[in-house]
C-alpha positions in Angstrom: 72.1 95.2 116.2 75.5 95.6 117.6 79.0 96.1 115.7 80.0 92.5 116.6 76.9 91.1 115.2 77.6 92.7 111.8 81.3 91.7 112.1 80.3 88.0 112.7 78.0 88.2 109.8 80.5 89.5 107.6 82.8 86.7 108.3 80.3 83.9 108.0 79.2 85.3 104.4 82.7 85.8 103.2 83.6 82.4 104.0 80.1 80.8 102.6 81.2 82.7 99.3 84.6 81.1 99.2 86.7 83.9 100.8 88.8 84.4 103.5 88.8 87.1 106.3 91.5 88.5 108.4 91.1 90.7 111.6 93.8 93.4 111.3 95.7 94.9 114.2 97.5 98.1 113.3 100.6 99.2 115.4 100.9 102.9 115.4 98.0 103.7 113.2 94.5 105.1 114.3 91.6 104.7 112.1 92.4 101.8 109.7 89.6 99.4 108.9 88.9 96.3 111.1 88.8 93.6 108.6 90.4 92.3 105.3 88.0 90.4 103.3 89.4 88.5 100.5 87.0 87.0 97.8 88.1 85.2 94.8 89.9 87.9 92.4 88.9 90.7 95.1 90.1 92.1 98.3 88.5 95.0 100.2 89.2 96.5 103.6 86.0 96.7 105.7 85.2 99.1 108.5 82.5 97.5 110.6 80.2 100.0 112.5 77.0 99.6 114.6 74.0 100.7 112.3 73.7 104.4 112.4 77.1 105.0 113.9 79.1 107.4 111.8 83.1 107.1 111.3 85.2 109.3 113.5 87.4 112.0 111.8 90.4 109.8 112.1 88.7 107.0 110.5 87.7 109.0 107.6 91.2 110.3 107.0 93.0 106.9 107.1 90.1 105.5 104.8 90.8 108.6 102.4 94.7 107.9 102.8 94.2 104.0 101.6 91.7 105.1 98.7 94.3 107.4 97.3 96.8 104.7 97.3 94.3 102.4 95.2 92.8 100.4 98.1 89.1 99.4 98.3 87.6 100.5 101.7 84.1 99.8 102.4 82.3 101.0 105.6 79.5 98.4 106.6 76.9 98.8 109.2 74.3 96.4 108.6 73.7 92.9 107.5 72.1 94.3 104.2 75.3 96.3 103.5 77.4 92.9 103.9 75.2 91.1 101.5 75.6 93.7 99.0 79.2 93.6 99.3 79.2 89.9 98.9 76.7 90.0 96.0 78.5 92.8 94.0 81.9 91.0 94.2 80.9 87.5 93.3 78.5 88.2 90.7 
């Protein structure tokens, strides 16, 4: 499975759950998450990876900066990870 397959599944599942997803383009910032998933009552920044592909150092640093500011950042590399995120936030 490729990263784009996981990302497409994320978009489809969030919309099915009544949410919205935005592709995020960061100007002047490296390592920021790919998507903002907005579910009823909850938003989460999502870094999508191909299965088994680890975060790069600059991604780890940026995600940690965002978490220190109170942001929720999830790293998802599988269909099961998407399902877990959707299930946890909608139940």
